[in-house]
C-alpha positions as CSV (number, residue, x, y, z in Angstrom):
1,X,11.7,-1.0,-2.4
2,X,10.3,-1.6,1.1
3,X,7.6,0.7,2.3
4,X,5.4,0.8,5.4
5,X,1.7,1.1,4.9
6,X,-0.9,2.2,7.5
7,X,-4.3,0.9,6.4
8,X,-7.5,2.7,7.4
9,X,-10.9,1.0,6.9
10,X,-13.5,3.2,5.2
11,X,-16.9,3.0,3.5
12,X,-15.5,5.4,0.8
13,X,-13.1,4.7,-2.1
14,X,-9.6,3.2,-1.9
15,X,-7.1,6.0,-1.9
16,X,-3.7,7.1,-0.6
17,X,-4.4,9.7,2.0
18,X,-0.9,11.0,2.9
19,X,2.7,10.1,3.6
20,X,4.3,10.7,7.0
21,X,8.0,10.1,6.5
22,X,8.3,6.7,5.0
23,X,4.9,5.6,6.1
24,X,2.2,5.6,3.4
25,X,-1.3,6.1,4.8
26,X,-4.2,4.7,2.7
27,X,-7.9,4.0,3.0
28,X,-9.4,0.8,1.7
29,X,-13.1,0.1,1.1
30,X,-13.4,-2.7,3.7
31,X,-14.6,-3.0,7.3
32,X,-11.5,-4.8,8.4
33,X,-7.8,-4.2,7.7
34,X,-6.5,-7.5,9.0
35,X,-8.1,-10.2,6.7
36,X,-7.3,-11.7,3.3
37,X,-9.8,-9.5,1.5
38,X,-8.3,-6.3,3.0
39,X,-4.8,-7.5,1.9
40,X,-6.0,-8.3,-1.6
41,X,-7.7,-4.8,-1.9
42,X,-4.5,-3.1,-0.7
43,X,-2.2,-5.1,-3.0
44,X,-4.4,-4.4,-6.0
45,X,-4.6,-0.7,-5.3
46,X,-0.9,-0.4,-4.6
47,X,-0.1,-2.3,-7.8
48,X,-2.2,0.3,-9.8
49,X,-0.7,3.2,-7.8
50,X,2.9,2.1,-8.5
51,X,2.0,0.8,-12.1
52,X,3.2,-2.7,-11.4
53,X,1.6,-6.1,-11.5
54,X,-0.4,-7.4,-8.5
55,X,2.3,-10.1,-8.0
56,X,4.9,-7.3,-7.6
57,X,3.4,-6.3,-4.3
58,X,4.5,-8.5,-1.4
59,X,3.4,-8.2,2.2
60,X,6.6,-8.8,4.1
61,X,5.2,-8.2,7.6
62,X,1.9,-7.3,9.3
63,X,-0.6,-9.1,7.1
64,X,-2.9,-9.4,10.2
65,X,-2.5,-5.8,11.4
66,X,-3.1,-2.1,10.4
67,X,0.6,-1.5,9.9
68,X,2.1,-3.5,7.1
69,X,5.5,-3.7,5.6
70,X,5.3,-4.1,1.8
71,X,7.9,-4.8,-0.8
72,X,7.3,-3.3,-4.3
73,X,9.2,-5.1,-7.1
74,X,9.7,-4.7,-10.8
75,X,10.3,-1.0,-10.8
76,X,13.6,0.8,-10.1
77,X,14.2,2.4,-6.7
78,X,14.4,5.8,-8.4
79,X,11.0,5.4,-10.1
80,X,9.3,4.3,-6.9
81,X,11.0,7.2,-5.0
82,X,9.6,9.7,-7.5
83,X,6.1,8.3,-7.0
84,X,6.5,8.4,-3.2
85,X,7.8,12.0,-3.3
86,X,4.6,13.1,-5.3
87,X,2.4,12.2,-2.3
88,X,1.7,15.2,-0.1
């Protein structure tokens, strides 16, 4: 499944804030959103969130920006849709 992620830097915890249509908004505990550390934090958090391995989260587009296109593998489209639908 391909999802769009809007990454917001914060001093707080990593968390999914909301979903606007098909765009997932999440905060990461990092000052930047466009470096390798931010991408690693985001991938690790999304892997836990979707209950897949870190390697199952692939950044398809936007690795150097706030808006990223991410592919989530190793889980059915239906399972991932249920998780996405549970986000307010």
